[in-house]
N, C-alpha and C positions, 0 to 999 in steps of 0.2 A: 586498430581503437577497438576492438572489439577483447583481442588480447592484455591491452591493457587497462583494461575493463573489468575482467575476468580475473589480474591479479591483484583487482583491489577489493573483490568483495567478498564478504564469508558467509564458506557456507554451510547450514547446518541439512544434515538429514535427517528425515522422518521415515517414523519405521510404520505410524498408523495414523491415521486421523488425531487432529486437539489440536489445543494453542499457539500461536504464532505467538501473540500479544493481546494483552487483554489489558480495558478498561482503565485508564489510570496509572496505567506504566509508560514511564519518562516516552519518551516519541523524541527520538534522537537517529532513530534508522528507515528506511522507505525499506521494500521487500520487493520480490518476484519469487513467482512460487512457477515446478515446473513439477507434471505428474498429476497433480491434482489441483482442481479447482478450491478454491479462500471464499468462507462466507464471512462478512464482515458484519456481527449482531451486537445489537443494543439490550444489553439483559434491565429487565425492565421489573422495580421492587411489587414482590407479589403477582406479578403477571408471567406468565409465555414470556420467553426472548424472543423478537423480533429481528429478522431480518432484514438490513438494510438494504444490504445489496453482494451477488456474487461477482466474483472474479475467472473467466476463466485462464486457465496454465498462463503464464507471459502474462500477465496485465502485472500494472507497476497495484502495488498498494505501497498501504503506511504511509503517502508522501503530505498527506497534509500536516499532520501532528510534525511532522521532520520538519519541514518546513516553514511552521509557524511556533517552534519552542515549545510547544505545549503536549504535556498527558494525554496519552489514549480516549479517545470519546467513545468509545466503540471496544469489544474484540474482534479479532482478527482469528477465525479455526480453517485450518487445514482440513481436509475430508477424505483427505485419505492419505495413505504415502508419498511419500514426495521429496524433493530438493527446493530449500529454502534459498534465493540468493540477497543478502541482507548489503546494503552502501550506508553506509553512516556519512549522518553529517561533519564529521569530522572530515573524513575521507573525500567527499564530496567538497571538503576543502581544498586539500590539496588538490585533487584536480584539477580545480580551475584556474591555482597556482603552477603546476605544471605541465598538465595537457587542456589549456582554453575550452579548446572546441570541443573536447570530450563534454565537460561540462555545462558548456553550450547545447549540446545538442540534446543531453539528458534533464536540464531544465527546460527544454522550449518543446520537447513530448511530454512535461510536467503539465506544462500550462495548457497545454494542447488538452491533455483529458481532462486533466479539472474543468478548462470551458467545457468540456463535452460535459462532464458527467452536471455540471451545475445547468445549461441547458438541459436536459433528460430531467431532474427533479424541479424546475420552472415547469415545463409541462405539467410534469405529475399531477404540480400543486394546482395548477388553471383545470385543470380539468376536475380535481376534485372538487378546487370552492365553483365551476361551472355546474357540480352533476348532483 
């Protein structure tokens, strides 16, 4: 399964830190980085950008826009040199047809990750409102 998945990912090599995607860009792929962490950053008019999240190497990011078919809601910035693997919506659709067990595992893991992030956001909101 790993070999099949690897054959279906686009590989991007970054020699230094830089953007993986920017807010407003078409959200038709999800990503996994290795060799460097990734910050998700929200640009604010007239203010310093706000870091929303940091993801360690190996963490999926960009999946919300890909699944929802919406433009990117923030920037993703690779913090140093590294490799980024990209899985497009189209390729995921092909995997669903040709290798449904692989696609199901990917989607189940994305769902778990999103649920964990929402739970954390809810906890942070509750703490902010109580404090």
